[in-house]
C-alpha positions in Angstrom: 0.4 13.1 17.8 2.3 10.6 19.9 4.5 7.7 18.9 3.4 4.3 20.2 5.7 1.9 22.0 6.0 0.1 18.7 7.2 3.3 17.0 4.0 3.9 15.1 2.3 7.2 14.4 -1.2 7.8 13.0 -1.2 10.4 10.3 -4.4 12.5 10.5 -6.8 11.9 7.6 -6.6 15.6 6.5 -2.9 15.3 6.0 -3.1 11.9 4.3 -5.7 13.2 1.9 -3.7 16.4 1.0 -0.5 14.3 0.5 -2.3 11.6 -1.5 -1.4 8.9 1.0 -3.7 5.9 0.5 -3.6 2.5 2.3 -0.6 0.7 0.8 1.1 3.9 -0.4 4.9 3.7 -0.4 6.7 6.3 1.7 10.3 7.0 2.6 11.5 8.7 5.7 14.3 11.3 5.3 16.3 12.5 8.3 18.4 15.6 7.7 19.5 18.8 9.6 15.9 20.2 9.3 14.3 17.2 11.0 12.4 14.1 9.9 10.4 14.2 6.6 7.8 11.7 5.3 7.9 11.6 1.5 5.4 9.7 -0.8 7.3 7.5 -3.2 6.0 8.0 -6.7 5.4 4.6 -8.3 7.5 3.8 -11.3 6.3 2.1 -14.6 4.5 -1.1 -13.8 4.5 -0.3 -10.1 1.0 1.2 -9.7 -1.6 0.1 -7.2 -3.0 -2.5 -9.5 0.4 -4.1 -10.2 1.1 -4.2 -6.4 -2.2 -6.0 -5.8 -1.5 -8.5 -8.6 2.0 -9.2 -7.2 0.7 -9.7 -3.7 -2.1 -12.1 -4.9 -0.1 -14.0 -7.5 0.0 -17.7 -6.7 -2.5 -17.6 -3.9 -5.4 -19.5 -5.6 -5.5 -23.2 -4.7 -4.3 -25.5 -7.5 -6.9 -27.1 -9.7 -9.4 -24.2 -9.9 -11.0 -23.5 -13.2 -10.9 -20.0 -14.7 -14.6 -19.5 -13.9 -14.0 -20.5 -10.3 -11.0 -18.0 -10.0 -13.1 -15.2 -11.6 -16.0 -15.9 -9.2 -13.5 -15.8 -6.3 -12.0 -12.5 -7.5 -15.5 -11.0 -7.9 -16.5 -12.1 -4.4 -19.3 -14.3 -5.7 
């Protein structure tokens, strides 16, 4: 692996799958005497994937939409 000029690294899919790292997963980087470690942050109560999606989308629907219009939008209809 190489670090890009922006400081980015691509984690190989095999490692992501074994570590349970999905798109949007929270991680923390730990630096100690042994080196640099990437650790998956376990979500706390109310901090699961669904809750993060809802927080990100909250307030993004345009005003004046009916419930049926919002539901159709969320279903991709």
